[in-house]
N, C-alpha and C positions, 0 to 999 in steps of 0.2 A: 270660967266654965270651959272655954276652949283649951286652956292649959291643962285642966283635969282630964279632958278627953284625950289630949295628946299624950299625957302621962300614961293613961290606960293603953293607948295604942302602942306606945313604946314598950309596954310590959307584955305585949303580945295579944291584945284584945282586937281581933279583926273587925268586930262590929264598931268599935271606937274609931278605927282607921277608916272604915267605910263611911262613917258620919263625916269625918274631916274631908275625905276624898270627894264626897258628894257636894261639898261646898263649892268646889271649882271644877267639877266634872263636865258641866255643860260648856264652860269656857275652854277647857282642855280639848273637848271633841271638836268644837268650832275651829280651834287653832290647828288641830291635826287635819281637819278637812281642807283648810286653806293650803296645807302642805301636800296632802296626798290626793285630794280631789276624788276620793272613792269612799263611799259610805261604809262598805264592807271592811275595807282596810282600817277605817277610823274605829269601827267597833272592835276589830281584832286588836289593834294597837292600844286602845283604851283598856281593854281587858288585860293585855300583856303588861301594860304599865302598872296597873293595880297590883297584879301578882308580883312583878319585879320589885315594886316599891315596898310592898309589905314584907317580902322576903329579906330585903336589905335595910329594913327600917332601923336596925341596930346600928347602922353606919351613919344615920342622920345625926349630924353634930350641931344642928340648929344655928350654923353660921348664916343661913338664910331662912326664909319661911319654908314651911312644908310644901306649899304650893310651888315655889321656885324649884325646890329639890325634885318634886315629882315632874315638873315640866322638863327638867334636865333629863330625867330618865326617858320620858316620852320623846323628847327631841333626839336622843341617841338612837332609840328604836326607829324613829321615822328616818333618820339619816341612813341607817343600815338598809332600810327599804328603798330609799330614793336614790342612793348612789349607784344602784343597778340600772337606773333609767337615765335617758338623755334629757338635757335641758330643753325646754320648749322653744320653738321658733316664735318670733314676734308676730308672725302671721297665722298662728295656730287657729284663731277664731275664723279667719278667712277660709282656711282649709275645712273647718267644721261646717261653715255655712255652705260651702261648695258641695260637701258630702250630703248634707241634708237636702239641698235643692235637687241634687241628682239622684236621690234615693227616696222615692215616694213613701216607702214603709217607715222610714225614719221621720219624715215630715208628719206623717199620720200619727206616729207615736207621740210627737209633741202635742198635736191637737187633742189626742185622747187624754193625756195627762192634764192639759189645760182645762178640758171640759169636765173631767170626772174627779180630779184630786182635790182634796180640801186645801192642799198647798200648791195648787196649780195656777194661781193668779200670775199675771205678768205686770210687774212694776219696773219702770225704767231704772230707778235707783238700784234695784236688786241686780239688774243686768250690769250696771256699772261696777257693782261689787264682784260679779262674775268676771268682768273684764280685768279688774285689778288683780284677781287671783291668777288669771291666765298670764298677764304680763309679769307678775312676780315670779312665775315659774321659768322665766327666761334667765333668771339670776342664778349664780352658783348657790348651792344649798345654804351655806353659812350666811351669805348675804340675805337670802330670802328669810331665813329664821330670824336674824337680827332685826330686819325691817318689820316683819309681822309682829314680833314680840313687842317692839318699841312703839310702833305707830298704830297697831290694831288693838293691843292688849295692855298698853301703858306700863310695861315692865321698865324698871330703871336700868340705866347702863350697867351699874354694878351687878344687878341681877342677871343681865344678859351675859356678862363676863363669866359668871358662875355656870350658867347653862351651857355656854359654848366653850368654856375653859380657855378663854382668851383674855388678854390684857385690855384695859380700858382704851388704850390708843388704837388697838386693832379693832375693837367693836365700833368705836367712833368712825374709823375709816370704812368699815363695812357698811355702816348706816349712810355715810355721805355718798359712797360709791353707788349704793343701791338706789337711793333717792335720785341721784343724778341720772343713772341709767334709765330708770322708769320714767322720769320726767321727759327725757329725750324721746323715748318711745311714744309716750302719750302725745307729746307735742307734734310728732310727725303723723300720728295715726288718728287721733280722736277728733272727729268732725264736730263734736259738741262744743269744743273750745277753740277749734281752729278750722276756718272755712276751707282750708287746703287739706284737711285731714282726710285720709282714705277710708276710715271706718265709721260708719253710721249705723252699726248693727243694732244698738239699743233702740234707736228710733224706728228702724225698719221693723223690728220684732214687735214694737209697741203698735205699729200700724196693722200688723197681722193679727195680734191677739186682742187688741182694743180698737177695732176699726171705727167705732163711733166717737172715739176720743180725739179732741183737737190736738194734733201733734205739737204745734207751737206752744200751746198753753201748757202741755205736759213738760216740754223742755224748760219753759220759763219758771216752772215750780222748783227746779233744781238750782241751788245756790251756785253750783259749778258753772252753769250757763250764765247766770247773772254776773258772776265774778270774772268770767272770761273777758269781759269788756274793760275791766279796770285793774285786774291784778296781774302781777308778773308770774312767770312759770312756777317758781317755788311756792308762791302763795296758792296757786291753782292746785298744785300737788297736795298741799296741806288741806285745802277744801275737799279734795277727792278722798283723802284718808279720813276726814271727819265724817263724810257721808258713808263711807264703807264701814267704819268701825261701829256704826250704829246698827248694823245688820248682822244677824246670826244666820249664816248660810244654811244651817241645818233646821232652823225653826221659823223661817220667814214665811210670808204669805205665798211666795212663789218658789219655795225651796225645792219641791218636786220637779217643777218645770225647769228650773235652772240646773238641777242635777242631771236631768236627762239631756239637756243641751250640752252640759259639760262632758257627758259620756260620748256624745257625738263628736265633740272636739277631740277628745282623747283617742277615739277610734281613727279619726282623720289623720292624726299625726303618728299613728302606730303605737300609742301608749296602751291601747286596748286592741286585741286581735279581732273581736267581733262584737259589734254593737248589741246583738241579740243573744249573747252567750251566757246570760245569767237568768235565773228564774224571775228576778224582779222585773227585768225588761220584758220577758215573755208574758208575765202576768199583766203588765201594763198594756200589752197589745192584745 
């Protein structure tokens, strides 16, 4: 059935291509959000990817799956967008927290989203996903792409080679380097797994948005916390990726809340000029 749909798409049937594209569109948008951290950019690039892919469909030689081929197009578009921006500092979340604390209007916007949005719940595991995205953006773009494709979306190394147009050896090096860098950052920052860690933002926010919840009980629900007592750094990183990959940052219970916190973080580091410069933010206030 899918082969017949692909045959029709290759013959120029845009509806057939739309059917195939829809099969992985949600995952594609989730992937782009982890790279871009902006919903509007995600929508724009998803649309551009669809148009570009359909226009170039005659060049699809089926050396890989259609999904891998489309992700390559999306990755190239995202790369063009991201290379204009600076890599994030490891303390981006600290800067975001400082901005929120010092700007009552921003803090209030968090509360409004939490109280009024259907996706405004606060769950600690979702903020750990947010944290993973922030830390991944400290990496060079190719490292970030390789890591997210492999550890978040289960692409094979050979598929990542096609997407990045790199050899297997290079991709494996990118993955090793990315995991090592992020493990070091988490090891020095995350108070959930290291009592000497300097960041406990996920627990602090849980205390703000879920004041009646027992903080220690919430912490102990996370395999990451349980594992911190018995696993080494590499195993803890794997636990973290397992937790994160189960979350869709665009459709989770707290997607709207985490998105507005992300915008605050981006504003704090200069990735966004003005926290309140879009209609979406103004409508939320």
